[in-house]
GUGUSE-962717 format. One record per residue (C-alpha): residue number from 0; residue in three letters; x, y, z. Coordinates in steps of 0.2 Angstrom, whole numbers, plus 5000, padded with zeros to 4 digits. Each point is the difference from the previous one (the first is absolute). Layout:
% residues N
LUMTI  seti  pakol    xx    yy    zz
LUMTI   NUM    ALA     X     Y     Z
...
This chain:
% residues 118
LUMTI  seti  pakol    xx    yy    zz
LUMTI     0    MET  5787  5662  5312
LUMTI     1    ALA  4987  4984  5001
LUMTI     2    GLU  4989  5001  4984
LUMTI     3    HIS  4984  5006  5015
LUMTI     4    ASN  5008  5013  5007
LUMTI     5    GLU  5003  5007  4980
LUMTI     6    THR  4981  4997  4994
LUMTI     7    GLY  4995  5008  5019
LUMTI     8    THR  5010  5016  4995
LUMTI     9    LEU  4997  5001  4983
LUMTI    10    GLY  4981  5000  5006
LUMTI    11    GLU  5002  5014  5014
LUMTI    12    LEU  5010  5010  4986
LUMTI    13    ILE  4982  4997  4988
LUMTI    14    ALA  4991  5005  5015
LUMTI    15    GLN  5005  5014  5006
LUMTI    16    GLU  5001  5007  4980
LUMTI    17    PHE  4982  4995  5000
LUMTI    18    LEU  4996  5010  5015
LUMTI    19    VAL  5010  5014  4995
LUMTI    20    LYS  4991  5002  4982
LUMTI    21    LYS  4983  5000  5009
LUMTI    22    GLY  5006  5017  5009
LUMTI    23    TYR  5006  4992  5016
LUMTI    24    LYS  5013  5006  5012
LUMTI    25    ILE  5015  4985  5006
LUMTI    26    ILE  5006  5006  5018
LUMTI    27    ALA  5010  4984  5003
LUMTI    28    LYS  5003  4983  4991
LUMTI    29    ASN  5003  4985  5010
LUMTI    30    TRP  5000  5005  5015
LUMTI    31    ARG  5006  4992  5015
LUMTI    32    PHE  4994  4996  5019
LUMTI    33    GLY  5001  4984  5008
LUMTI    34    LYS  4998  4986  4991
LUMTI    35    ALA  4987  5009  4991
LUMTI    36    GLU  5002  5005  4981
LUMTI    37    ILE  4990  5016  4992
LUMTI    38    ASP  5005  4999  4982
LUMTI    39    ILE  4993  5022  4995
LUMTI    40    VAL  4994  5011  5011
LUMTI    41    ALA  4991  5012  4987
LUMTI    42    LYS  4989  5014  5003
LUMTI    43    GLU  4984  5002  4988
LUMTI    44    ASN  4993  5020  5003
LUMTI    45    ASP  5001  5000  5023
LUMTI    46    VAL  4997  4980  5000
LUMTI    47    ILE  5016  4990  5005
LUMTI    48    VAL  5000  4984  4990
LUMTI    49    PHE  5010  4984  5007
LUMTI    50    VAL  5003  4987  4984
LUMTI    51    GLU  5005  4984  5001
LUMTI    52    VAL  5005  4993  4982
LUMTI    53    LYS  5000  4983  4996
LUMTI    54    THR  5006  4993  4983
LUMTI    55    ARG  4999  4984  4993
LUMTI    56    HIS  5005  4993  4982
LUMTI    57    SER  4983  4991  4992
LUMTI    58    ASP  5001  4987  5001
LUMTI    59    TYR  5002  4999  5020
LUMTI    60    LEU  4982  4992  5005
LUMTI    61    ILE  4992  5011  5015
LUMTI    62    GLU  4997  5021  4995
LUMTI    63    PRO  5012  5009  5008
LUMTI    64    GLU  4991  5009  5012
LUMTI    65    CYS  4996  4986  5007
LUMTI    66    ALA  5015  4997  5007
LUMTI    67    VAL  4998  5015  5014
LUMTI    68    THR  4994  4989  5014
LUMTI    69    LEU  4993  5009  5014
LUMTI    70    LYS  5015  4997  5011
LUMTI    71    LYS  5011  5011  4986
LUMTI    72    GLN  4984  5012  5001
LUMTI    73    LYS  5005  5004  5019
LUMTI    74    LEU  5016  5002  4997
LUMTI    75    ILE  4997  5011  4987
LUMTI    76    VAL  4988  5008  5010
LUMTI    77    SER  5012  5003  5016
LUMTI    78    ALA  5014  5006  4987
LUMTI    79    ALA  4987  5012  4995
LUMTI    80    GLU  4997  5007  5018
LUMTI    81    LYS  5017  4999  5002
LUMTI    82    PHE  5003  5011  4988
LUMTI    83    LEU  4986  5014  5003
LUMTI    84    THR  5007  5000  5016
LUMTI    85    ILE  5020  5005  4996
LUMTI    86    ARG  4994  5010  4987
LUMTI    87    ASN  4988  5011  5011
LUMTI    88    ILE  4986  4999  4985
LUMTI    89    GLU  4981  4999  5004
LUMTI    90    ASN  4994  4999  4984
LUMTI    91    TRP  4988  4986  4993
LUMTI    92    SER  5006  4984  4993
LUMTI    93    ARG  4998  4986  4993
LUMTI    94    PHE  5005  4980  4995
LUMTI    95    ASP  5003  4996  4983
LUMTI    96    ILE  5004  4986  4991
LUMTI    97    ILE  5009  5002  4980
LUMTI    98    SER  5001  4983  4992
LUMTI    99    VAL  5010  4998  4983
LUMTI   100    VAL  4997  4985  4992
LUMTI   101    LEU  5016  4998  4985
LUMTI   102    HIS  4994  4993  4986
LUMTI   103    PRO  5011  4996  4985
LUMTI   104    GLU  4992  5011  4989
LUMTI   105    GLY  4998  5016  5013
LUMTI   106    ARG  4997  5002  5018
LUMTI   107    GLU  4981  5002  5009
LUMTI   108    ILE  5000  5012  5017
LUMTI   109    ARG  4986  4999  5011
LUMTI   110    HIS  4996  5014  5014
LUMTI   111    LEU  4991  4993  5014
LUMTI   112    GLU  4994  5016  5011
LUMTI   113    GLU  4996  5000  5016
LUMTI   114    ALA  5005  4980  5000
LUMTI   115    PHE  5003  4997  5016
LUMTI   116    THR  4995  5011  5017
LUMTI   117    ALA  5009  5004  5016
């Protein structure tokens, strides 16, 4: 597996652990629809949360959440709409980004709730 794939997988595991500790229930991981993938689908109380996880090493030049472009947001929204339709879910939903920065001395996690809208 390429290093960037390993980094991404590690970041997703860290994000899942983070969400579970905050009381979220994980519904799905790496859910795909067409060209889009939703890293984590979780539930916080009655809200369905679609989470994009971005992971970087500390020497990377831009903040991880900056990599969630408008094009990427549109793909995630499209996949989220399909997820809700297929599962016949009518709950309120939102789109979050979890940024994981891996430092030699540890990791930094930032959770941006309602990072973008549909």
